[in-house]
Structures are given as C-alpha cells and as structure tokens.
N, C-alpha and C positions, 0 to 999 in steps of 0.2 A: 072570322081570322085566331086565333084559339088553335082550328088546325094549321092554322096556319106556322105558326109561332112555332107548335110541335114538329109540325115538318123541319124549318129549319138548326129549331132546335138537336132532332135526329140527325140532319144532314151533319150538322157541325161535332156530334160528339164519332159520327159514322167517319167521316173525316181526321180527327185525331186518333181515331181508336187505328184506323190503317197507317197512319203518321207513324207512330208508338208501335205496329208491330213492326215495320220496315225499319225503323230504326234499333228494335231489339233483334231482326231477322240479321241488321250490318253487325252489330255488336255480338251477335251469336259465334259469325263467320268470321268476324276478328278473334276471337277468342279460339275458336275453330283452327285459327290458321298457328296458335302460339303450342296447339297442343300434336303429340307424333298422327300423324297418317296413317290411321288401323284402315284403310278399305275400307269403310263408312257408306263409303256411295254417296252422289246427291239427289234419290229418289226423295231420301226420307225428309222430316220438314229440321229445319236448321239446329229445332231443340231438344228434340230429340236425338241428334246425332249430336249434341256436345252434351248433354248425360253420357253417352255411350263413353263418348271419349275421355271424360270426368272418370268416368268408373274403370274407364284403361288406365288413367294414367294414374287413379291410386296404386289401382294393379300393378304397376310397374312401378312406384316409389313401393310399397307392398315390398316388393320382388327384391329392392333395392337396400331396403331396410335389411329383409334378413339376411341377404348375401353379407352385408356388411357386417352383421353380429354374430356371420359362420367364420368370416377370414378372420374378427377379435378374437373369439375363439379357440380356431386355429394358433394364432400370434400367442395367443395366452401361455399356451403348452409347448411350442417353440422352445427347444433348446437354445438361441439365444436373443438377446434383447433387440427391441424393435420403442424407435420413439418416429413421432410426428411433430411438425413445425408446423408452422404457417409461415406468411411473407415478413411477419415481425418479430419470428422466431420468438412466438408466444407456444406454447407448448400442448400442441392440442392431444395430443395421446401417447400412452407405453405400455406396453404390456411385463405383466409379472417379471420376472426377470431382468428387462432393465431395468425397473425400479430393485432390482437386488443390485446390480450389478453398480448403480448407476449411488446410492444410499436414497432416493428420493422419496420422504414421508409427507404421509399426511396428503395425497395430492388428488384432486379432484377432480373428475375426465370435466364434470359442468363449469368448470372454473380453470378460464384460459392465464395463464400465469410466464413472467418471460424465461425460459430456458435458462436462462446464467442465473435466475432468479434462486429456482431449485436445481439447481446440478453444479457447482462450480468449475468445471470443465471448460477453461481458453482454449484447447488443444481441440475438442468437440464442436465446440460455437465455430474457431477457422475450417473446421470442416465443410460445417454447415453452410458459410459464405462463399468458401470456397466454391462449391459445386451449384451453388445460385445465382453464380457471379459466371462462372463457365457454361453453367448449365449442360455439365456429363456430368458422370456418374464418375467418384470419388473416393480413396480409401486413404487410414493413416491408424497411428501405428501410437501409443503414447502410455503411458504410465502416468493409473489415474489413483490422485489421493484424495477419500476420501473425507468431505469436511465433518469435525463435532463439536457440539454443544459445551464438551465438558473435559477437563485434563486427565480424569478418571476414564471415560471413553477411548483418548486417544491410544490405549496401550492394548484394547482389544480389537481397534481396525487397523484391517491392512490393506496395502496400494494392490492395485489392481494392474495388469499388463492388457491394455485392450488394444481390438480393431476395431474399426469404424469401415463401415461401407454404406457412403451415401448413394439417392437418388433423388435427380431431384423430378419434379413433379409437377401439375398443369397452379396456376395460383401461385406461383413463388412461394409451392411449398413444397419442403423437403424431410425424406423420409431417412430414417439411418437404421441401419442394424448393426448390433453389439456383442463381437464377440470375443469371449476371455481367454484369452490368451496366457496366464497365467502361469495354469500346467505343465504346457509347452515349455512356456519358460524357464520353468524349475526344472523343469525335468534336462533340458539343453544347459542350464546351469550346471548340473548333479551331475550330468556328462564331459563336459568341460573339466571341472573341476577331476574327475575320475581320469579321465586322459591325459590330462594335467600329472598328475601324480604320477600316473604310470612312465607317463615321459621322460621325467625328471630322475628317475628311478633305471629306466633305460638306460644314462647319458654316460653317469658312472661303467659297468659293466664292457660298453658299448667303446667307450674311452679306450679301457683298459688291450679289451682285443684289436682296436687300431695301432697302439704303441707294440706291439709282441708280435704286429704281422709286419710293420716295415720294421721291427728288429730281425725278423727272419728275413724277410727282403734282401740285405745286402750280404744274408749269410750264405744262400744259399743261390745254388748252379743252375742254367737251365736243365730240364724240362720242372725239377719241381718249383722252381720260384715263380714258374705261369700259376698255378695253384693257389700260392701266397699272395699273389701281384691281384686272383681273382675275387680271394678270400678278401682283401684288403678294400678290392672296388666295391664287393658289396658289403662290407662293415662302414664303410663312409658314405653311398647312401642307403645306410638302417639312420646312421644320425644326421644326415640330412633330414632327412623320413620325422625323426624324432622333434629338430628343432622346426619342420617347418611349423608341426603341431603347436608346440608354444608360442612360434610367434602370431598364430591363425589365432589361437584363444586369446593371447596379449592384446590380440587389436578389437576382438568383438569386444570381451570384457569391458572396455576401455576405452574407445577409437580414441577421445581428441585427446587424450591424458598418456595416449603412445607419441603425441604429434611433439617433433623439435621443431616452431615454423620459424622462418627465416627465407631474404627474399632468395627468389632464385631466379638465374638465366636456363630458359626455358633450351634455345636450343644448343647450349653448350651440355646441359646436363645430359641430353638425348643423344649428342655428339658420343661423350666419354661414357656414354653405356654402349653402344654401341662398339667403338673401339676395344669396349673390354673384354667382349666376344667377336673380335673382329676374327682373333687365331681358330676358333670351331667356322667362320664361314670363308675362309682362304682356302681349307681344299675343296669347297663347294663352287669357288669364284663368283661371289654372291655377289653382287649393288647394293651400294645404302644411295637413297634418294632422298633430300631431305628440303620441302617445298613450307614456303611458310614465312612469316616476319621472324629476322633474327637476332631482335633486339626487346625480343617479351618478357618481362620481369614477372616473377608470382611468388605469391607467402604461402609456402607448403614447407612438407619434411623432407631435405635433400635424400636421406638415404632412404625411408620409405619410397619416395616417387624413382629412387633411381634401384630401390627392387621392383619397381612394376618394371621399368619399360628393362632390365633384364630379364625378367623371366619373359618374355612378352615377344622380344627378340631372340630369346632362346628358340621360344618354338617355332618362329618364323624359319631358322636358321634349320631347324629337324627337319621341318618337312617342305624345304622346298628344294625342286633340282639345281642339277650347277649349270650355273651360269645364269642362275634367275636372278630377281630383285625384289630389295626390302623397302617400300616408302613408307615415310610419315610425311603427313601431313598435317602442317598447324594451321589456327586460326583463330581472328575473337569474333563474336558473336553476342548481339547483332550489326556490330563494324567496327572498324579502327578504332573507327573516333570516339564511340559511347559504348564503349566493352561493357559485357555483363558475366559473359562463358566464358571458357577456354577451349579449343574444341580438339583434340589430338587424333588426328587417324591414322590407326597402322595397317599397312598392307603389302600385302605378300600374292607371288602369284604359284602359290603350291595349292595342290589337292584342294584348301580349302576344306568348311565342316560339314558330316553330313549331315542331311535335313531334319533326321531324327533326336543329332546329339547338338541340337543346336540349343535347345531349353536349359540344354545339363551341363556344358560344356564348362561352367562356372561352381557347380554342383562339389565339394571337397570326396577326392579321391572315383572321378562318376570315370568309368574307359568306355568309348565310344568304342567304334571300326579295330577291329584286330587290326587293319595297314596303320591305326596311330597309335597302335598301342607300344610301346619302346620294351626292346629287347632285352630283359635283364644280363644276360648271360653276356661274358668277355670272350674274344675269343685271344686265344694265344697270341694270335700274331697281328690282335689290335693295338693302333700307333696308342699313344702317351696324350695325343692333340684327344682322339675319340673317344680314349677311356675317361679322358676329363669332362666330354659333352656326355656322358655316359653317368657320370657319379652327380652332376651338378644340377641332374632334372627329372631325376626318378622320381618323387614322392609322391607326385601325383596331385600335387596342394597350389604346385604355384596358380593357376587362375583364380582358387578360393583365394588367398593371399591377396593379390591384385587387385578382386574386387571389394575386400575386404578394406585396402591400402583408399580405396580410391573414395569410398563410402562415408571413412575417418576424413575426410578431407570436406564434406560435403557435395560428391559427384557421384554420378553412375558411368556404366561400364556398359558398352553390348556386346555381340558379335554377333556376323551375318558373313556372307561369302559375299561378296565387290562381285559390281557387277559386269565389271570389264577386265579385268584378271582373272576371274575365279574364283580366285584362291580366298585365303581368311583375310578380316574387314574388320580388326577390334575399334569401335568409338568410345574415346574416352571423352566426356564432359564433367569440366570444375570450374569452378565459382569463379571467377577472377577479381581475386582477391590482390589489394595493393598492398602496400608498406599503410601510406599516412590513413588506409581506410581500416588499419587493427584496432580494437577499442584500449 
C-alpha cells in the first residue's frame, strides 16, 4: 500500500514537473519573440536560446550606450549648440555650447525641467512647437536676451542673435541646433555703417559733377556734347547707385520703422507703376495684362510698394522682346471670402533666368550671364528714352531692395521661370492686412 502511494505521489510529481517545464518553455519562447532574432536556431533548448538572446541583447544595449556617449561627446565639442526636449517640452539634454549660448546655469542631466523654466526664450519655444506640430524641420532667427538675477549683472550680459535649426524626433521629441550669429550680424552692421558713410560722402561731389555736366551740355555743340552726355549718364548712374545703397541699408536696419502704412488699392497702384514706365515699353510695343480682382485694398507703404513694381517692371521691359507681354496676376489665398495672404505674380515672356542664377537673383550686385548684364556705355546716337532706361536701372541693387521691402511688409518673394511662357516669374506673397485689423 505504501508502495502504491509512493508511485502515485511520484506520478503526480512527474506530472507537475512536466506541466511546469511546458509552461516554462512557453514563457521562454514568449520572451524569445520579444528579443532580436540572431539566428539561434530551434535545435537548442529554449532556456539556452533565451540565455544567449539575453546576452546578445545586453551586448546591443551596451553598444548603443557607447554610441550614445560617443555622440554626446562629439556634440559637447561641436562649435554649435544642441538641445533636445521631450513631448512635454522637458529639457532632456544639452551640450556645453548650448548652455553658454542660452546662459543655462545649474542644469542636471538626471533631472528634467520645463524648457521655459530653464531658458526664457519664447522664440525658441515657438520654434519647437512649430516643428512638433508640422512634423517638419524648421529654422528661425531671433535676438536672445539672457535673464539676469540682479541689476549689476545686467550691464555685463550681452544680447545674442541666434539661429535655430530644429528637427522632429520620434515620440514627440525635438532636437534643436543653435548657431551664434552675433559676429556675422556685427560684421554686417559694421559694413553697412562703412558703406553708408562712404555713400553720404560721395553724394556731394557726384551732385557737383552732375551740375557741371548739365551746364556744359547746354553750352557745347556736337560732337563734343556727346562726351558730356555720356559723362552725365554715368554720373546719374553713380548717384542712383549711392541712393540705392542708402535705401537698402535703411530698410535692413529697421524694416518696420521705415514704413508708412495706409490703405492702398492694389490694382490702381500696379497700373500707375506700369504707366510710369510705359515710355520705355512703347518702343518695344510691349503688352500689359492685369488679371484678378480690381477692388482689393491692402494696408502697406505706398511709396515702397511703388518702388517694388517699378523695379520689377523695369527688369521685365529690359529683357522682353518686341511685341511680347508682361502679365500681372493677383489673387487672395486661400480664398476670396477668407483671405489670409495676397499673392502677386509678375510674369514676362523674356528669356527668363538661367538656372545657375535663380538662387542669387536677389543678392546685391550679383551679375548673371553676360547676356543679362547691362552695357553701361551710352552710344552717341542713343535716344533720350533709351538713355533714361540705362540711367534708371543700372545699380544692380534693384531686386535686393525689392526683397527687403517685401520682407519689411512681412511677406516673401521668390524667382523662377514660368513653365508656360519660359520667362521670368516673380511671385510675391504679402499678408493680407486690412485697416480694421491694424492695432
């Protein structure tokens, strides 16, 4: 009887052992499915395969940790700042350069804190939110004013011009590279002051030369008068170059300060600009076509926008062939009923821009291929109208001034070649601001 009980107990124990082993094997296989498949095969026992898979996973984790530390060390010595935030804008990590640029004090990597509590920069916070919302890289430039703890330190702290390049990361995280632009901004300001001082000094002697040339022009007879007329044309071109430099520097220095905003009728402004240059278009028999609403009003600076269209029309007239068309298309975006932006397209049927020039057409004094460079010499037989054309647009700063004026209005301008006409296509986007929307 005792032996029967022993056998029965042994059978129950063996049964429990087999059940437990089956359950453990099932758990091992379940764990193996969560680990990377490294070709362990099915011939080995599940426990052995699990141990090997855990060892491989630990090695992978060790390698990833080493790679992370390596990249962090690289970022620590990088000449640009870098910071990373999580989906709740908690600062996860930043390198030494970012801590210096943003004046981050007493930051601990093990302790996450809200970015705005560490860095009082709403521009940086907006850049991060914009990147996370759009799920696309973005960039932004702003002047950063470091926070100071006391009044004594305020005099020692300098503001910095920063440019941020953001990148969306998994799980709602965002990484931002920070570039210190202060040296470049200071260099540009120094250059502008130098050019501005030089331009102011040149205005007086150039004006004197022009007055002398105009007086001689009335007293001399051909062919001697031809040389004076040529000198007068070049003098006028230099005077315009000086004035364009002064205008460009003035707009760049403080765009909004140099704007005199009022309500404008867009169609009337464009027509007036074309009629001003019509004497230059008439010898080529150019056609002008306006398409779009004729009753759109916009809050902008009338003289500056007039300057924009005079420069653009002047280029189109210069490079268009006889009998061709200059077209302006105006439309409200996204719709006429709910406008947010005003788009103005200026399209001509000229030779267009060379592909190599498209990225540089708005740079100051940039010259493209020789066929698009104005010949500065004035032939003796040149008529007064053609001489006016040469004098009025030879500074090489026209499109640079146009871009700065559009930027000052909060808009943007781009250049490309129109797919239908093959000519130049200048696209202007302006924020649609109405009088009642002004602060």
